[in-house]
C-alpha positions in Angstrom: -143.7 -61.8 -160.6 -142.6 -60.1 -157.4 -138.9 -59.9 -156.7 -137.2 -58.9 -153.5 -133.5 -58.3 -153.8 -131.3 -57.9 -150.7 -127.9 -56.2 -150.6 -125.5 -55.0 -147.9 -124.4 -58.2 -146.2 -120.8 -58.9 -145.4 -118.2 -59.5 -142.7 -117.8 -57.2 -139.7 -116.2 -57.3 -136.3 -118.2 -57.5 -133.2 -119.5 -54.1 -132.2 -119.6 -52.9 -135.7 -122.5 -52.0 -138.0 -124.0 -53.1 -141.3 -127.0 -51.9 -143.3 -129.1 -54.3 -145.3 -131.4 -53.1 -148.0 -134.2 -54.9 -149.9 -135.6 -53.6 -153.1 -139.0 -54.8 -154.4 -139.5 -55.0 -158.1 -141.7 -56.7 -160.7 -145.4 -56.5 -160.7 -147.2 -54.2 -158.2 -148.2 -56.1 -155.2 -150.1 -55.3 -152.0 -148.5 -55.9 -148.7 -149.4 -55.3 -145.1 -145.8 -55.4 -144.0 -142.3 -56.1 -144.9 -139.7 -57.6 -142.7 -136.4 -59.3 -142.1 -135.7 -62.9 -141.0 -132.5 -64.8 -140.4 -131.4 -68.3 -140.5 -128.5 -70.3 -139.3 -127.8 -73.8 -140.8 -129.8 -76.4 -139.0 -132.2 -74.0 -137.4 -135.5 -72.6 -138.4 -135.8 -69.2 -140.0 -136.5 -66.7 -137.3 -138.2 -63.3 -137.2 -135.9 -60.3 -136.8 -138.0 -57.2 -137.5 -141.0 -55.9 -139.4 -142.6 -52.7 -140.5 -146.2 -52.2 -141.4 -146.3 -50.8 -144.9 -149.0 -48.1 -144.4 -148.6 -46.9 -140.8 -144.9 -47.6 -140.5 -145.2 -49.3 -137.1 -142.1 -51.3 -136.3 -141.7 -54.6 -134.5 -138.5 -56.4 -133.3 -137.4 -59.6 -131.9 -136.2 -59.2 -128.3 -132.7 -60.3 -129.3 -132.2 -57.3 -131.6 -134.3 -54.6 -129.9 -132.3 -51.5 -129.3 -129.6 -52.5 -131.8 -131.4 -52.9 -135.1 -133.7 -50.4 -136.8 -136.0 -51.2 -139.7 -137.2 -48.5 -142.1 -139.0 -48.1 -145.4 -138.8 -45.8 -148.4 -141.9 -45.5 -150.6 -140.4 -43.8 -153.6 -137.8 -46.5 -154.1 -140.0 -49.3 -152.7 -137.2 -50.3 -150.4 -136.9 -51.6 -146.8 -133.7 -51.4 -144.9 -132.3 -52.8 -141.7 -129.6 -50.9 -139.8 -127.7 -53.2 -137.6 -125.5 -51.7 -134.9 -123.6 -53.2 -132.0 -123.4 -56.5 -133.9 -122.6 -59.7 -132.0 -121.2 -63.0 -133.2 -124.6 -64.6 -132.6 -126.1 -62.3 -135.2 -124.2 -64.3 -137.8 -126.8 -65.7 -140.3 -128.2 -65.5 -143.7 -130.7 -62.6 -143.6 -133.8 -62.7 -145.7 -136.2 -59.9 -146.8 -139.8 -60.8 -146.8 -143.3 -59.4 -147.5 -146.7 -60.4 -146.3 -150.3 -59.7 -147.3 -151.6 -60.1 -143.8 -149.7 -59.0 -140.7 -150.1 -59.0 -136.9 -147.9 -59.7 -134.0 -149.1 -63.3 -134.0 -147.8 -63.8 -137.5 -144.0 -63.8 -137.0 -143.7 -67.4 -138.3 -141.8 -67.5 -141.5 -144.3 -69.9 -143.1 -147.0 -67.1 -142.9 -145.1 -64.7 -145.1 -145.7 -64.6 -148.9 -142.7 -63.2 -150.7 -139.0 -63.8 -150.1 -135.6 -62.6 -151.2 -132.7 -64.8 -151.9 -130.8 -64.0 -148.7 -127.6 -62.2 -147.9 -124.9 -63.5 -145.6 -124.0 -61.5 -142.5 -120.9 -62.7 -140.6 -119.8 -61.1 -137.3 -116.4 -62.1 -136.1 -115.4 -62.0 -132.4 
């Protein structure tokens, strides 16, 4: 069984920073990419950022481009999301995810295969 465990969420003031981490564990699994999504109650889960697992290419939603940075670490099988210049509209539950097939046309959350339990990020104004 594959497990993705997020950590690092919390409460921060607007303009501040947080770093989310996601550790993969359990059985070895192949993945084309890992990424982060976020969800606000009543809305669909939306794509935030992704990183291709072999090449390390990065992809971002327009709303976070220039403020968020996704990175990966092979030895620890971890993916991280550095979030700077946070805004109140970044408030959401953030989910780590992995997918066996990835392209820039596959940002929809239903196309991703593995999910973490989510971590709350709250940005106060």
